[in-house]
C-alpha positions as CSV (number, residue, x, y, z in Angstrom):
1,X,-0.2,0.2,0.0
2,X,1.2,4.0,-0.6
3,X,-0.4,6.5,0.3
4,X,0.0,10.6,-0.8
5,X,-1.7,13.3,0.9
6,X,-2.8,16.7,-1.0
7,X,-4.0,19.0,1.2
8,X,-6.8,17.9,3.2
9,X,-7.7,14.8,0.6
10,X,-5.7,11.6,1.1
11,X,-5.6,9.5,-2.5
12,X,-4.4,5.8,-1.6
13,X,-4.0,3.0,-4.3
14,X,-3.4,-0.4,-3.3
15,X,-0.9,-2.6,-4.4
16,X,-2.1,-6.2,-5.8
17,X,-1.8,-9.0,-7.9
18,X,-3.8,-7.2,-10.6
19,X,-2.6,-4.0,-10.4
20,X,0.9,-5.2,-11.1
21,X,-0.3,-6.9,-13.7
22,X,-1.5,-4.2,-15.2
23,X,1.4,-2.1,-14.7
24,X,3.2,-4.9,-16.6
25,X,0.9,-5.7,-19.4
26,X,1.1,-2.2,-20.1
27,X,4.8,-2.3,-20.5
28,X,4.3,-5.4,-23.1
29,X,2.2,-3.9,-25.1
30,X,4.4,-0.5,-24.9
31,X,7.4,-2.6,-26.2
32,X,5.7,-4.7,-28.6
33,X,4.2,-1.8,-30.3
34,X,7.4,0.2,-30.7
35,X,9.3,-3.0,-32.1
36,X,6.1,-2.9,-34.5
37,X,7.1,0.8,-35.8
38,X,10.5,-0.1,-35.9
39,X,10.2,-3.0,-38.1
40,X,7.1,-1.5,-40.5
41,X,9.1,1.6,-41.1
42,X,11.3,0.6,-43.1
43,X,14.6,2.0,-41.5
44,X,17.7,0.5,-41.8
45,X,17.9,-1.5,-38.7
46,X,15.4,-3.5,-37.2
47,X,14.4,-5.1,-33.6
48,X,13.3,-8.7,-32.7
49,X,11.2,-9.9,-29.9
50,X,10.1,-13.3,-28.7
51,X,6.3,-13.8,-27.1
52,X,5.3,-16.0,-24.7
53,X,2.1,-15.6,-23.1
54,X,1.9,-12.6,-21.1
55,X,5.5,-12.0,-21.5
56,X,7.8,-10.5,-24.0
57,X,11.4,-10.2,-24.5
58,X,13.0,-7.7,-26.7
59,X,16.8,-7.5,-28.6
60,X,17.2,-4.2,-30.6
61,X,21.1,-4.0,-31.3
62,X,23.7,-4.0,-28.5
63,X,22.7,-0.4,-27.4
64,X,19.0,-0.9,-26.8
65,X,17.7,0.2,-24.2
66,X,14.6,-2.0,-24.7
67,X,16.8,-5.1,-24.3
68,X,14.6,-6.7,-21.6
69,X,12.1,-9.4,-21.0
70,X,9.6,-8.3,-18.9
71,X,5.9,-10.2,-18.0
72,X,7.0,-13.3,-17.0
73,X,5.8,-15.5,-14.0
74,X,3.3,-12.5,-13.4
75,X,0.2,-14.8,-14.9
76,X,1.4,-18.0,-14.3
77,X,4.8,-19.8,-12.9
78,X,8.0,-20.0,-15.0
79,X,9.5,-23.4,-16.0
80,X,12.7,-24.5,-17.5
81,X,11.9,-24.4,-21.4
82,X,10.8,-20.3,-21.1
83,X,14.4,-19.8,-20.1
84,X,16.1,-21.4,-22.5
85,X,14.2,-20.1,-25.4
86,X,15.4,-16.3,-23.4
87,X,18.6,-17.3,-23.2
88,X,19.3,-18.9,-26.7
89,X,17.4,-15.5,-28.1
90,X,19.6,-13.3,-26.2
91,X,22.4,-15.3,-26.2
92,X,22.5,-15.5,-29.8
93,X,23.6,-12.1,-30.1
94,X,26.5,-13.1,-27.9
95,X,24.3,-10.2,-25.0
96,X,23.1,-10.7,-21.7
97,X,20.1,-13.0,-21.2
98,X,18.0,-10.1,-19.7
99,X,14.9,-10.3,-17.1
100,X,13.1,-7.4,-15.8
101,X,11.6,-9.0,-12.3
102,X,8.4,-7.9,-10.5
103,X,8.6,-8.6,-7.0
104,X,4.7,-9.5,-7.0
105,X,5.6,-12.4,-10.2
106,X,5.2,-16.2,-9.1
107,X,8.1,-17.4,-6.8
108,X,9.7,-19.9,-9.8
109,X,10.9,-17.1,-11.3
110,X,13.3,-16.3,-8.4
111,X,13.8,-20.0,-7.7
112,X,14.9,-20.9,-11.5
113,X,17.0,-18.4,-12.4
114,X,19.1,-18.2,-9.4
115,X,20.0,-21.7,-9.8
116,X,20.5,-20.8,-13.7
117,X,23.0,-18.3,-12.0
118,X,21.4,-15.0,-13.1
119,X,23.3,-11.9,-11.5
120,X,21.6,-8.6,-10.2
121,X,22.1,-5.7,-12.4
122,X,20.3,-2.8,-11.6
123,X,16.9,-1.4,-10.0
124,X,13.6,0.2,-11.4
125,X,11.0,2.3,-9.8
126,X,7.5,1.7,-11.5
127,X,5.2,4.1,-10.5
128,X,1.4,5.0,-10.8
129,X,-1.2,7.4,-10.5
130,X,-5.1,7.3,-9.9
131,X,-6.1,9.6,-12.1
132,X,-9.6,9.7,-11.4
133,X,-8.5,11.1,-7.9
134,X,-5.9,13.3,-9.8
135,X,-5.9,16.8,-9.7
136,X,-3.0,19.1,-11.9
137,X,-0.8,21.7,-9.4
138,X,-0.8,24.2,-11.7
139,X,-4.6,26.3,-13.2
140,X,-3.4,26.1,-17.0
141,X,-1.4,23.6,-19.0
142,X,2.5,25.3,-20.3
143,X,1.3,27.0,-23.5
144,X,4.8,25.8,-25.3
145,X,4.1,21.9,-25.0
146,X,1.4,20.2,-27.8
147,X,1.4,17.2,-30.1
148,X,4.4,17.0,-32.4
149,X,2.7,17.3,-35.8
150,X,3.9,14.3,-38.4
151,X,6.4,16.8,-39.8
152,X,8.3,17.6,-36.9
153,X,9.2,13.9,-36.3
154,X,13.1,14.9,-36.9
155,X,12.8,17.8,-34.7
156,X,11.5,15.5,-31.9
157,X,13.9,12.9,-32.3
158,X,16.9,15.3,-32.7
159,X,15.4,16.7,-29.2
160,X,14.8,13.4,-27.7
161,X,18.1,12.0,-28.9
162,X,20.0,14.9,-27.3
163,X,18.9,14.8,-24.0
164,X,19.3,11.6,-23.5
165,X,23.0,11.9,-24.9
166,X,23.5,14.8,-22.4
167,X,23.6,17.5,-25.2
168,X,22.1,19.8,-27.2
169,X,22.9,18.6,-30.6
170,X,23.4,14.7,-32.1
171,X,25.9,14.1,-33.9
172,X,24.6,13.7,-38.0
173,X,26.4,10.3,-37.9
174,X,24.0,9.0,-35.2
175,X,21.4,6.5,-35.8
176,X,18.3,7.8,-34.7
177,X,15.7,4.6,-35.8
178,X,14.4,3.7,-32.2
179,X,13.8,7.8,-31.4
180,X,12.1,7.5,-35.0
181,X,10.5,4.2,-34.2
182,X,9.1,6.0,-30.5
183,X,7.7,9.1,-32.5
184,X,5.3,6.7,-34.1
185,X,4.0,3.7,-32.0
186,X,0.2,3.0,-32.0
187,X,-1.7,4.4,-29.6
188,X,0.8,7.0,-28.8
189,X,1.4,10.7,-28.7
190,X,4.8,12.2,-29.4
191,X,4.5,15.7,-27.1
192,X,7.3,18.6,-27.7
193,X,8.0,21.2,-25.5
194,X,9.2,24.4,-27.3
195,X,11.6,27.3,-25.9
196,X,12.6,30.4,-27.7
197,X,10.9,28.6,-30.9
198,X,13.5,25.7,-30.1
199,X,12.3,22.1,-29.6
200,X,14.0,21.7,-25.7
201,X,12.4,18.9,-25.1
202,X,10.1,16.4,-25.4
203,X,8.0,12.6,-24.5
204,X,5.8,10.1,-25.2
205,X,2.4,9.3,-24.0
206,X,0.6,6.0,-24.7
207,X,-2.9,5.4,-24.1
208,X,-4.6,2.0,-23.8
209,X,-7.7,0.9,-22.4
210,X,-7.8,2.7,-19.1
211,X,-3.8,3.0,-18.8
212,X,-2.0,6.0,-20.0
213,X,2.4,5.5,-19.9
214,X,4.3,8.7,-19.7
215,X,7.8,7.3,-21.1
216,X,11.0,8.7,-23.6
217,X,10.7,12.1,-21.2
218,X,14.1,13.7,-22.4
219,X,15.6,17.5,-22.1
220,X,18.4,18.8,-24.0
221,X,21.6,20.0,-22.0
222,X,21.3,23.4,-22.0
223,X,17.2,23.4,-21.4
224,X,17.3,21.8,-17.8
225,X,16.0,23.3,-14.8
226,X,13.9,25.2,-16.8
227,X,11.0,23.5,-15.3
228,X,10.2,21.5,-18.7
229,X,10.1,17.8,-17.5
230,X,7.4,18.6,-14.6
231,X,5.3,20.9,-17.4
232,X,5.6,17.5,-19.9
233,X,4.1,15.6,-17.5
234,X,1.7,17.7,-15.9
235,X,0.3,17.9,-19.7
236,X,0.5,14.6,-21.1
237,X,-1.6,13.9,-17.7
238,X,-4.1,16.4,-18.0
239,X,-4.5,14.8,-22.1
240,X,-4.8,11.6,-20.3
241,X,-7.8,12.3,-17.9
242,X,-9.5,14.1,-21.0
243,X,-9.2,11.1,-22.7
244,X,-10.7,8.7,-20.1
245,X,-7.7,7.3,-18.7
246,X,-8.1,6.2,-15.5
247,X,-4.5,5.2,-14.2
248,X,-1.7,6.6,-15.4
249,X,2.4,4.8,-15.3
250,X,5.7,6.1,-15.6
251,X,9.2,4.3,-14.9
252,X,12.5,5.9,-13.3
253,X,15.9,5.1,-11.9
254,X,16.3,5.6,-8.1
255,X,17.2,8.8,-6.8
256,X,16.9,10.4,-10.2
257,X,15.5,14.2,-11.0
258,X,12.6,11.9,-12.7
259,X,11.9,10.7,-9.5
260,X,11.5,14.0,-7.3
261,X,9.2,15.3,-10.7
262,X,7.2,12.4,-10.6
263,X,6.6,12.5,-6.8
264,X,5.7,16.1,-7.0
265,X,3.2,15.3,-9.6
266,X,1.5,13.1,-7.6
267,X,2.9,9.5,-8.3
268,X,2.9,7.0,-5.7
269,X,5.7,4.1,-6.0
270,X,3.6,0.7,-6.8
271,X,6.7,-1.6,-6.5
272,X,10.4,-2.0,-7.8
273,X,11.6,-4.4,-10.1
274,X,14.8,-5.6,-10.3
275,X,16.6,-6.7,-13.7
276,X,18.6,-9.8,-13.3
277,X,20.9,-11.0,-16.6
278,X,22.8,-14.2,-17.9
279,X,25.9,-13.4,-19.1
280,X,26.5,-14.8,-22.8
281,X,29.4,-17.1,-21.4
282,X,28.6,-18.0,-17.7
283,X,30.9,-16.8,-15.1
284,X,32.2,-14.3,-17.8
285,X,31.9,-10.8,-17.3
286,X,28.5,-8.9,-16.9
287,X,28.2,-8.6,-20.7
288,X,29.9,-12.1,-21.4
289,X,32.8,-9.9,-23.4
């Protein structure tokens, strides 16, 4: 259980298996839509995925940030055959088998991965917000934020890529296929923040059924500390609520500026996920090199 106080009103969402399943399933849907947009766009690169019942493994190249398996153990026990497939899928690329573990997953997942030599690699926070009870902190939306037009794809993409690279401009030689796939995802909206006519920041809002997911939020280096991430969160939450979404989710790194911003917006911590990996060559370094 987690709760937050807003004025005299206390809003509480109770974490249980149903809510955790809904959040993890939303991640699965989003990752699959990203891969489909990537592969359907005719880029020079592509992504691969391995789909199970209520689980998905993705590999998009050595540097791809969504190389992970999500959803395992959320609806049924995990067996050796599934882990064999996942390990073969990643190890064929000389890449570690990567599994994102929800703490409410079936105990068989941890038991099997421990016995097979998986290592703890990192943690992430999954946050949730009850949009039915949520009210914006600001009276009006930021007028500099809007949905990016189709012909603004590269404008949005370059702002996103620059922010993730901690710079203002990306190299002309940098591959931007992943960012372009984010822009083109089904059921998602690329949102852009302009400052002095410059695309300073952006993010994605994806709505599937009554769940809104906020992700790929990025700000160019010179435009940080201007309140743009907070404004982008607020804009997307307002829009999602207007569209009938009842819950919103977002993921952050522990102790990050993003964590502080989502807590200020009213999100509550749903749970902590653990990324576990099995190197391509068991007993070698963390990335099997």
